[in-house]
N, C-alpha and C positions, 0 to 999 in steps of 0.2 A: 424348467418345471421342477418344483420341489417334490422330492419323493419322501415317503414315510420312512422315518428312522426306526430300524429294528433293534440295533445294538449300539450302546454308547459306553465307552470306557473313559472314565474321568480320573486323572491324577493317580493312576495305579502304580504302586511301588512293591517290589518283592525283594526281600532281603534273605539270603541264605548265609550260613556261617562262612565268614571270610569273603563274601562277595555280594554285591548288589546287582541282581540279574535284571531288574527293571527299576527305572528311576523316573517317577512322575509322568507316566506315559498316557497317551490318549489314543482313541480309535473310534471311528463310527462306521457302521455298516447299514446301508439302506436296504429296505425290503425289496427282494427280487433282483439284487445285483450280484455279480461275481467280483469279489474284492480280493486282490492279490496282496500278500504280505511278504515283503522282501527285506533282506538284510544279510550281512555276512554272518557266518556261523558264530554264535555267541552274542548276537545282537539282541536276543531276548524274545524272538518270535515264538519258539516252542513253550517258553515259560508263560507267556501271555495266553497262548492257546490252552495250556493246562489249567490256568486260572479260570478261563471262560468255561472250560469243559468240566470243572469241578474237581480236578485232581489236586490243585494247590489252593490254599486261601491266600488272598493278597495281604501283604503286610500293612498296606494303607491304600486308600482310594475307593472308588465306587464303580459298580457295574449296573447298567440299566438295560432292561429288555422289554420291548414294547411299552416303554415309558415307565415301567415299574422297577424299583431297585431290587436286585437279586444278589444272592450270596450262596451259590450251590456248594454244598459241603462234600459232594461226591458225584461221580458221573451219572448215577441214577437220578439224583435231583436235577442235574442239568438236562437230562433226557425228558423229564417230566415238564420242565419249563419249555422245551422245544429245541434244545441244542444237541446236535449229533456230532460225533467226532470219529473220523476214520483215520487212524494212526498209520504212520509209515510202516510199522511192524504190525501186521494185521492180528487181531485178537479173537479169532474164531476157534471153535472146538472141532478139530479135523475129523474126529471119529463119529460126529453127529451129522445128520442130514442138513441140507440147506434150510429146509422149513424149520427144523428144531433150533438152528442157530438164529434164524430171524425172530422167532417167537420164544426164545429161551426165557424162562421165568414167568411166562404168561401164556402157556400152552392151553388151547381150548379143551374143556373137559365135558364129558357126558357121564354124569354121576361121578364115580371114583376113577373112571378110566379116561385116558387121553383120547380125544375125538380126532383121530388121525385124518379121516376124510375132510373134516372142516379145516384142520391145520394145513393140509396140502392145498386145499382150495384157496385159503387166505394167502398163503405164501406164493402160489402161482399167480394170483391176481396182482400182487405187489411186483413180482418179477416181470410180468408182462408189460408193465409201465415202462420198462427199460429195454424191451426187446431181448430179454435173456433167452439163449438157445439151449438151456439145460433145465431139467425138471427139479422141482423143490424136493423130490425124493432122493436126489443125488447126494452122496457123501461129500462133504467139503474137501476131504483129502484127495478126491478125484478131480478137483477143479484146478484150472490154471490160476496164476496170481491175479490176473485181471478179473476173472470170474469170481474169485473170492472177494475182491474189492467191491464188485457189484453186489454181493451178498451183504457186505458191511453197509453199503449205501441203502440197500433195500430195508435192512434192519432199522436204520435211522428213520427212513421215510415212513415205515409202518408205525413208528412211535409219534406220528404227526410232527415231524421235524420242521422247524421254521428257519433254522440256521444250521448249515452243515459245514464242518471244518474238515478240509482235505489237506493232510500234511504230506508234502512231496508225493502226490498220488501216482506220478508217472515214473518214479525212479526205477521200478523193476518191470516196466511195460515196454512192449515193442511199439513201433510207430503205428501199426494197425490197431493195437489195443488202446493206444493213447487217443486215436481218433474216435474210437468207440466210447471211451470215457467222456470225451468232450461232447458227444451227442447226448449222453446221459446228463451232463452238467447243463446243457442248453435246455433239455426237457424239464429239469428241476427249476430252472430260471423261469420258464413259461408258467410253472405252477406257483410262481411268486415266492419260491424258496430261495433264501440268500445263501451264497457260498463264500466261505473264507478260504482262499486258495494259497497255500504256502508252496513256493517253487523258486528254484535257482535258475530255471531255464527261461531265458528271455522270449524266445519264439512262442512259448506257451502262454505267457502273460498277454502278449499282443494278439494271440489267437482267440482267447476265451474271456479275458477280464475287462471290466468296465472302469475300475479305478485301482490304484496301487498305493499302498502305504509303505513307507520305508522306515526301518529302525536301524540304529547304529549304537553299539556299546550300551545297550539297555535303555536307550532314549528314543523317543519319537522324533523323526526328522521332518517328514512332510507327507501329504497325500496328493496324488496327481491323477488327472483324467487320462486314461490310457490313449484315447484317440488323439490327444494333443501333444504327445511326447514320443521320444524314441528310446532305444535301449541305452544310449549313452547318458541320457538324463537320469535313468534309474541307477546306473552304475556310479555316476558321480555322487548321487545322494547316498548310496550305500557305503562307499569307501571314503568319501570326503576328499577325493582327489581324482585327477585324471589318471586312468590306468595306462594310457598309451596303447602299444601293441599288446594284445592279449597273449601272444605266444612269443617265446624267446627266438632269437635268430637261429637258423639251421646251422649245422656243423659245417665248418670249412676245412676240417682236418681229419676226415675219415681215412683210416689206413686200411686199404683193401688187401694189403699184404699180410695183415694180422687178423686171423680168424679167432675171435674169443670163444665162439660157439659154432659147432657144426652138427647138424642133425641130418641123418640119412635114412630114408625109407622107414620112418617111424610109423607104426601102426598100432591102433588100440581099438577099443570097443566101438566107437562111432567115427573113427577117422582112419585113413589108409595112405601109406606111401608118402609121408610128409618129409620133405627135404628142404633145408634152408641154411644160410650162414648168417652170423652176426659179426660185424667187423668192429674193430676198435674205433671209438670216437662217434659211433652212430647210435641213434635211437631207432629201433625197428618196430614199426607199428603193425598190429594184426587187426584187420577189420573183417566184417561178415555179419550176416543176420544172426539173431539170437537162435541158438541151437545148431549152428553150423559146425561146432566142434573146436572153437578157438581155445576156450579154457581147458577142455579135455586134452588137447595137444600139450599144453604147458604142464598140467598136473601129471601126465604120463612121462613127460620129458624129465621131470625132477623127482620121480619116484613116489609121488603121492598116490597115483593110480598105476595099475599095471599096464605095461605095453606088451603087445603080442610079438612085435619084432622091431628091428631098427637099431641104429647105433648113434650114440651121442658122444661128441668130442668136446672137451673143455681145454682151451689153450693147447690144442694139438694132441691131447692125450685122451684115448678112448676111455669112457666111463661105463660102469655097470651099476647103476643106482638100484639097490634092492629095496630101499625105502627113502623117505624124505630126509632122514637123518644123514644118510650117505651123501645126498646132494648138498645139504647145508655144510657138511664137513669139507666139501670140495668148493665151497663158496658160491653155490647156486641157490637162490631163494625165490620164493613165490609169494607175492602179496595178494591174498584172496580178495575177490570182489565183495564178499560178505564179511566186513570187518567185525560186525557185532556178534555173529554166530560162530565164525571160524577163525577170526584174526586176533581178537582181544579177549582177555578175561575181565568181563565187565564189573565183577564184584571185587576185583583186586585193585590195588593202588596203581597209580601212574608209574611209580618207581618199580614195582614188581613186574608190570607189563613190559617195561623197557628192558628189563634184564632177562626176561623169560626165554629169549632165543639164544642167549649167550651166558648160560649159568657158569661155565668154566671161568669166565672173566671176572665173576663176582663171588667166587668160592675159594676156599682153601680146604683141600680134601673134600669131605662130604658136607662141609659147613658153609652156608651162605654168610658173606661178610657185609653187614649193613653199610659200612663206609664205602665199600666198592660199589654196591648197588646205587647208593646216593650219588657217587661221583659219575657213574655211567649215565644215570637219568638226568642229572644236571647238565652234563655235556650235550646231550641231544635235545633237551628242552631249549637250551640256549642256541644251539646250532640251527634248529629248525624253527625258532621263534614261536614256540608253542605257548599259548596263553593258559597258564595254570595258577590256581590259588596256592597250590603247594603240591609237591610230588607224592605226599602221603594220601591225598584225596583219591577216591575211587575213580577209575578212568571213565566210568559211566557219567560222571558229573561234567565231562567236557562236551563241547559242541562237536558236531560231526567232522568239521574241518580239522579241529585239534586232535580228535581221535585218529583221523587218517594220518596226521603227522606223527603221532605216537607209534602207529603201526609201521610207518617208514623208519622211524628212529630205532624201533625194536630190531628190524632186520639190517639196518645200516651198521648196527653195533657189532655184527659178525664180520665186518669189512668184506662185503661180498665181491666176487669177481663178476657175477652176472645177477641182475635183479629183474624179475618179471613182475610187472605191476598190472593187475587185472581191474579195469574200471577204476583207476586211481582217484578220480575226482567226482565219483557218483555221489549226489546228495550234498555237495558242498558249494559254497558261494564263489563268486567270480574272483574275489581277492585271494582266497585260499587256493583256488585253481591256479592262478598266476604263480603263486609261490611254489606250488608243487611242480608245475611245468618248468620253472626256472631251476628247481632242485634236480629234476631229471636231466636237464641239459648240463648242469654242473657235473653230475656224476659221470655222464658220457664223456665230457671233456677231460675228466680226471682219469679216464681209462676203464671205468666200470661199464660192462655190457648192459644195455637197457633194452628190454622188450616191453612194449605197452599194448595191452588189449583195451580197446574202447569202442563203445557203440555210438559215440558222438562223432559224426564224420568231421565236423570242423576241428575237433580236438585231434583226431588221427592225422588230418592233413597239416594242422598247424604245428604239431610237436614232432612228428616223425620225419626222419630223413628218407626213409624208404617204407613202403606199405605193402604187406603181403595180405591178400584177400582169400578167405576161406569160404567154400561153398559145399555144403553137405559132406563134410569130412575130407575134402580134397582141397589142395591149394589151387585156386582158379586163376591166379595171376599175381603179378608184382608190378608196382608203380614206383618209380624213383624220380623221373623228370618232373619239375615243377609244373610245366604246362600240361602234363597229362594227369596230374594229381587233382582231380575234380570229384565232386560228390557224384556226378553222373557216371563217371568211369568206375568208381569204387562200387556203386550200386549195380552197375552192369555185371561186374565180376562176381559180386555177392549173390546175384540172381542166376549165375551160371552162364551168362552171355559173354561173348568176346568183346574186347575194346577195339 
């Protein structure tokens, strides 16, 4: 049965200085379908969404919406047409209420005064469509990430949205919150609203989407019906090759006589009496539910946050890190899960970001040396196969996967003894994930201690030689044998049960 076409993209090209982000691409979205958009980082997905959403004009090509040619010059124009966009980084005003955020710029008035009873009534009516369990009078700053996301969706729907773009909507959500989001998506579909769904997570595509379009290197590859394909079909189209095993082989040379790191009775604000060892040659995984305290253990370990008690040894020597600088000086570094807010300087160049953790190496006295900065950046761009138009470009111009590689390069430049990576592949594509997994294994084989925190259980099991599970601030168990390393066993420990 032929369905009505809502959006058609024809021969769209987008040229930026030094790079062609989109090259003669096409895309069609039917009314009332959930349409996935896949591709490696840098494939052009976000650029195309920004054109549809009115943030960028196309260099060439045409857009048609409900059969009419459109050219939105800004997000406001796109909204009037019926296009809503929920970005990965949410754009709400945290100091305002939910209702004020939903109707910002169009608040109901009674005379010269805002009609708050009408505002709350309208907002609560929209929220009720999605089963929201919070009031429209609630301040946005008091909501969880998933609740804020619901407010963004409600805002778009209140504008009579016909097409909703969701960009990596589950990247910061728990499994329970993701299931709730999928319920919302299904309810929108029943209202004949179309969804453009950008995701790198294959199970989500098969759970919620009707069709999937694949982009590669700024070009359109193909569109497939989801019920007729499997994950391998999408991956092949994305990377243009067979990936083989998604995870590198486990280590065969772990030296349990050499403790690179030892932590004993470490306690902090939300965790207590944490003790573990990291051996030479291994990748140690940390698993657990969101909020269990995994990241807090690591930030306290390396002096970013305060510990209340406990001892840390690096290569057999007791350490007392008063701050993060002390830890870095001893070769211990932490790669934050939030690369955009805490890991990188988005307005600065790729070159400056690469050198920012190791200024001593690129300075003479108090003066930075541009030649040394360039040499260091070029070294790690080459080593990590980072795709850049030039190291003078702002790091914000890079795709998520290439930004993550830059963050790795920044800390590898200090020649670390121990590297702690928190959600190292969040929001990046399968090809970039494979590269980062292989890099972590190479570092471990070269003698660098590697600790990886991940909420993706297949990643934890696939990359780690040993997994420690955290439950409500305590270590609930450890799994090292392959036959015991299952999702069920990890979830049992993460929920406080015994294996």
